[in-house]
N, C-alpha and C positions, 0 to 999 in steps of 0.2 A: 321121468326126469324133471318135467315142469313142476310136479308136485314137490320134489325135493328142493328145487330152487325157491319155490314159494314158501316152503317150510323154513328154509334158512333165512329168507328175508323176514319172515314173521318173527323168528327167533332174534334176529338183529334188532328189529324194531322194538321187541319186548325188552331186550337188554338196554336199548337206548332210551326207552320211555321214562324211567325214573330220573334221568339226567335232564331231559327236556322239561319234565314236571318241576324239578327243583329250580331250574333256570327261570321258567315262566313265573313261578310263585315269588322268586326273588325280584323279578322285574315288577310284579304287581306291588310289592312292598315299596319299590322305588318310585312308583306312581303316586304314593301318598303325599309327597312333598311337591312344592312348586317345580315346574309350572302347572302340573295337573291338579295336585291337591286333593286326591281321592283318599282322604284320611281314614275313611271307614275300612278300607282294604287292610289296614294294619291289624285288624282284629281277626282276620282269617288267613293272611298271607303266609304265616308260619306253619299252618296246619299241614299242608302237603309235605313240607320238609320233615316235620315231626313224625308223621306216619312212616315216611321212607326210612328215617333213622331207626325207629323202633323195630320195623320189620327187618331191617338190616341186622339188628342185634339178635333177631330170632332166626337168622340164617337165610332169609329169603333174598337178600341183596348184599353181596359181599362188601361192596364199597359205597357207602352212603355219599350222595353227590352234594354234600353241604357246600363244598367249595364253589360250585356253580350258583348256588343260592346267594352266597356272599357277593360273587361277581355281579349277579343280576341286580341286587339291591343297591350296593354302593356304586356300581357303574352307572346306573340310571340316575340315582339321587345326586351324584356328583358330576354328571355330564356337563354341567356348567363350566367345569375346569377347562374344557376345550375352547372357551371364550377368550383365553389369553392369547390364542393364536390368531393372526400373526403378530409377533413382537418386533416388527420392523421399526416401530417408533422408539424402541430401546436400542436399535442398531443391530438386532439379531436377524441374520438372513432368513428367508422364508423357510427353507428346508430344515435348518437346525431348529428354528422355532417350532416347526411341526413335530420334530423328533422329541424336543423337550416336553411339549404339550402331551403327546401320546404316552411318553414315559411317565409323566406325573399322573395322568388319568389311569393308566394301566397298573401302576404300582399301588396306588391307594385302593383300587378295586381288588387287586390280588391280595392285598393285606387284609381286606374284609373277608375274602374267601378263606384265608389262612385261619383267621379267628373263628369263623363258622366251622371249619374242619376240626379245630380243637374242641369246640363245643360238641360236635357230633361224635368225636372219638370218646369223650367222657360219657355221653349218652349210650353209645354202643357198649362201652365197658360195663355200664350199670343197667343195661337193657332188660335184664332178667328180673329186675326188682318190681315191686308193686307199682301200679299206675300212679297213685298219689305221691309216691316217693320220686318217681320219674319227673312229675310236674315240679316238685319242690327242688330237685337237683337241677333240672333243666333251667328253671328260673334263676336259681342261685348262680350257676356257672355263667349264664348269659350276662347277668349283671356284673359278675366278677371280671369277665373279659372286657366289658365296656369300660369298667373302671381302670383296668390295666391299660387299655388303648388310650383313654383320655389323659392318662398320666404322661404320655409321650407327646411329641410335637405334631403328629399327624392325626387330627381328630376333628370330626364335624358331624357325622351322620348317626347319632344316637337314635335308637328306636323311639325315644321320647319325643323327638322333634317332629315326628310324623303327625302328631296331634296338634301342633301349633301352626297357625293361630286359630284353627277351626273349632277345636274341642277344648275350650278354656276350662271347662269344669274338670276334666280329667287332668289337665296340666297343673291344676292347683294341688294335686298330690305331691308335686315337687316341693311344696312348703314343708312337707313332713320329713323327707330324706333326700331331696334333690331329684334330678331327672331319672335316676335309677328306680325311683318309686313308680314312675309312669312306665318305664321299660319293664319292670317286674309285672305290672298289671297286664300289659300286652302279651308278654310271653306266657304267663300263667293261664290267661284266658285261652290263648291259642292251644296250649298244651292240653287243657281240659277238653276242648272241642275235639282235638286229635285223639285223645284217649277214649272219648265217647264213640268215635268211629271205630277205633281198633277193638274195643271191647263191647261192640254193639250187640253181640249175641248172648252175653252172659251178665249184663249189668241191669236187668230190669228190677225195678223196685218191688218189694214184697207187699207194700200197702196197696190194697185192691184198686182204688181209684187212680193210682199212679203206676199201675203194673206195666204200662207200655212206655214209661218215661225212663230214659237213660240217666242214671244217677250222675254221671260226669257232666252231662249236658245241663242237668238241673243245678249242679254246683257252679258250673261256668256262668249260668244265667244269674244265679244269686250273687256271685262274686262281682260280675259286671255292674249289677244294680247297686250293690253296696258301695263299691268304689266310686261310682258316679255320685251316689248320695253324699259320701264324705266330701268329695270334691265340690259338690254344690253347696254344702254347708260352709266350706271355706270361701267359696266364690261369693256367697251371699252376705258375708260380714261387711258392715258399713266401713267406709274409709273416712277417718277424721280429716277434716280440711280446716284446720285452725288458721285464722287470719295471720297470726304472728309467725306461722310456719310457711306462709305463701312465698313463692319465688317466681317472678315472671321472667321466663327465659325466651330469648329469640334465637332462631336458627337461620343460618344463611347456607343455602345450597348453591354453590358457585357455578356448577355445570361447566367445568373446564375439562375438555377431553385430555386423557393422559398423554396422547401423542403430542400435545402442545405444551404440557406443563414444564418441560425442560427447556423450552425455547424462550427467547426474549418476548415474543408475542404472547405466549402462554402466561408468562409471569406478569406482563402488563395487564392482561385480562383478569388474572387472579386478583391483583391489587385493586383494580377498578371494581370488580364484582363484589369482593368482600368488604371493601371500604364503603361502597354505596349501600350495600345491604346492612352493614353495621349502623350507618347513619340513619337509614330508614327505621330500623328497629329502635334505636336510641330515641328517636322522635316519638315513638309509640309508647315510651315510658317503661321499657323493659329494665330488669335489674342486671341482666347479663346476656351476652351474646356468645353462642357456640358455633365454631366453624369446624369443617371436616378435617380428617387426617391429611396432613401435607397441604393444607389450604394455601400456604405460602411456602413454596419449595426452596427455602433458603435456610442458612444456619442461624442459630440463636444470635450470634454476634451482629448479624445484619438486620435483625428484626426491628430494632429500635429506630432505624432510619426509614421505615416504610410508612406509606400514607395511612395504612390501617392503624398503626400504633399512634400516629399523629392524631387520628380521629378519636382514639380512646382518650388521649390527653385532653382533647377539646371537649368531648361530651361527658367524660367522667363515668362512663358505664363499663363495668367489668367485662372483659372479653377472654374467652378461651380460644387460643389460636394454635392451629396445627402447623408445625414446622419441624426442622431438624435440630436436635441437640448434638453436642460434641462431647466426645470422651477420648482424649488423646488423639490418635490418628484415625479413630473410628467415629461413627455417628449413630445417633438413635432417631427413631421416629417418635416425636414427642408432642405433648399437649401442654401449652404454657398458660398460666393464669396471669393476666395483666390486671392490676388493680385500677382504681379510678384515677390514679396519677400516671398511668401508663408504665408502671414498674412491674417486673416479673416477680411474683411472690410465691409461686409454686410451679412445679414441673412434674409431669408424669411421662415416663418412657415406656414405650411398647415392649412388653416382656415375652409375648408369644409371637414369634416371627414365622412367616410363611416359608417352609422349606423350599429351596431352589429359587423362589421368587425374591426372598429377602436375605437368605443366608444359604450356605452350602453345607448340608449335613455330611459328617465324616469328611471334612474338608481336606484332610491329609490324603485321603484315598480318592475322593471324587473331584476335588478342587481343580486339578489340572485338566481333567476330562471336560468338566463343565466350561472352563475358561476357553477351551478349544472351540466349543460350540457357540459361546456367547461372550460378549464383552461386558456383561453385567458386573457392576461393582459389588464385591462380596464382603465389604468392610463394614456393613451395618451390624450393630451389636444389640443384644437384648437388654432391656432394663431389668432391674432387680425384681425378684419375685415377691418381695414383701414391702412394696412401696405404699405410701399413704399420700392422699391428695387433698391437702387443706386449701380452702378457698375463703374469700371474705364472708361467705355465707355459711361456713362450717365445713366439716369434712364431707367430701364427695366420694362416690364409687366411680373410678375412671376406667374406661375401656377403649382400646384403639383397635378397630377392625376385627381381625381374626380372633381376638381374645373373647369375643362374644360366645364362642363355642365352648369355653372352659368355665363351667359354673363355679369351680373352686376360687377363681379369681374374684368373683363378685361376692361369694360367701365370706371370704376372708376379710374383704374390705368392709362389708356390712357389719361383721362381728367386731371390727375395730372402730366402729362408730360412723361409717359412711351413711349419710342421710338421704341422698338422692343419687341417681345415676346420670353421668354424662358419657355418651358413647360417640366416638368420632371415627369415621370410616371413609374409605375410598374404594368403591366397587366398580369404577368406571370401565375397567377392562373386561367385564363379564356381561353376559346377557341378563335380561330382567329377572330371570328365575333365581339367579344367585342372590341379588340384594333382597328379594322377597324371602328367601330362606334365611338370610341374615336377619331380617326383621323378625322372623319367627323365633330365632335364637334369642334376640333381645327381649322379646315378650316373655320367654321362659325365665330369663334372668330377673326380670322385673317381678314376676310372680313369686319365684323362689325366695328372693330377698325382701319381698313386700315393700318395694320402693317405686317411686315415680321415676320415669326415665325420659331423658331428652337425647335424641339421636340425630346427629348431623352427618350427612354424606355429601360427596362431591356431585354425583349425578342422580342420586336416588337409591333407595327410598329413605328419606329423612322422616322422622316421626316423633310423636309424643305418646307415651304409654303410661297408663295408671297402674297401681299395684295389683289390680286384678287382670292385667294383661289386655285391657281394652284400649284399642288404638284411638286416641282422641283426634289425631290428625296425621295424615301421611301425605307426603309430597307426590308429585308426578315423577316420571322417569325421564331422564335426559332433559330436564327443565331447570331454568334458573328461578329460584323461589326464596322468599323470606316468610317466616311465620313466627308468631309469638303465642305462647300458651303459659298458663299459670300451673306450676307444679307445687308440691308441698314436701317439705323436709319431714322425715320420719325417723324415729329411733326404736321402732318395734324390732323384735327378733323372732323370726319363725323358728320352729323346731330344727329345721335344716341349718339355719344360720348358727344356732347354738351348738348343735351336736354334729353337724356334717352328715355324711352319708353313713348312718348307722345301720340302715336296712341291709345293705349288701353283706357285711360281715355276719350279721345275724342270720341271714339266709344260708350263707356258706357253712357257718358253724352248726346250725340246726340240721341242715340236709346231710352234712358229713357225719354228724353224731347219729342221726337216724339210720344212715346206711351202715355204720359200724355196729349199732345195736342189733339190727336185723341180721347182719352177717354173723355176729356172735351167736345169736339165737339159732341160726341155721347150723352153725358148726356144733353147738352144744346138742342140738337135736340129732345130728348125724352121729355124734359120738354115743349118744344114748341108744340109738337104733343098732349100732354095731356092738 
């Protein structure tokens, strides 16, 4: 009797083991980003999932547990979402705040699981193919799914950002075809390592000195070295720093807690901190001063009467001021350019809004439900997707907060003549890991577009980044700071800026074509044998 019970327990454990392995390897991938930053794990964390999926295709495991891998990765990487709770400073009661927070975290994690399940389903369907074709198809489908996801409103945790800011050499592959180039490198390497394990008994090389070397392992090693060599060549190119292209930019990090921003005390502190910071930087001889998203939480019509704009008129130094724009009965989160006379000469409206935090998706369906839980104002609207941001120093690439995760926003503006990046954010309601991940995203955008970047945040991390992704200066967290740095305007265009993400369609077409050719050959062979 005891033996039967032990046997059943063993069978249950055996059945459960693949799911535990998938979840654990997904969690390992999640540890590659801040706060842990174990970026090397990205090069092995897909291997267990790949092995499980391929063995599932061979009938050893009926249901590949890819969903749990996606939950593990995106759940851990995006755990900073829980930092929005409690939202009592917005008037949201404690329990509804917890419900909204858990819903947001759970939904985005589950969405990651769904995408991984689709990837696994394709791999299972094609599991009987040759190992090299599995690697090609697995890489192509993963990149295709990331492109699909990034085209929507809920996007952040690309595989590519697991390497930023630690492995800048490989991140430079983004100059070729955007972040999917880095994603493809990670997936292909993991796939080759997995195939080396799966085919370890029948893949020995025929050449005598290499007879004990697994050919897939050898290909994986060669691929890793080659890709890093290409990245190193791109990373090593000198950056022109022409005097006539120089632009000395100052950043003010106001450090106003969000719970105070909407109060009279918060507005008083914001005016004081940003005005004093502007005056300090103006006296240092800067050409322009950049403030964070919503630095002055008032509408455009009220900006001209502020002490900050009065200081701009007095000192004659250009300022980029974060405030609210107006559009009918709605409002936008905007960045305004004030020229040396204190006049507004350009405006950029945030076009990628945070779902639930800044707008209600499917408002006709979910609007009433969310409004029952929260008094949040849902009348914020997005800016146009094709905006250009002209300044007294030439055209800039503008980004407000969440937009840092969307490379196409930067690519389009760079292709349209944007010469430098100004990024304005407010991450005050999250823990320190989120703004560090945000900084990692901005580093990728600077590399992909080959542009200098100035980033101002409310509470950290503000920073200056050069076109090779090197952080020239980064602020502290939850500190009031001012800093000035010289950046340079550039008009170069990387392959990615010129052509966009050409690699993903190339991978999808080539893998699909190869699969059809092999399938046709098999059918023809079967007909011949019959």
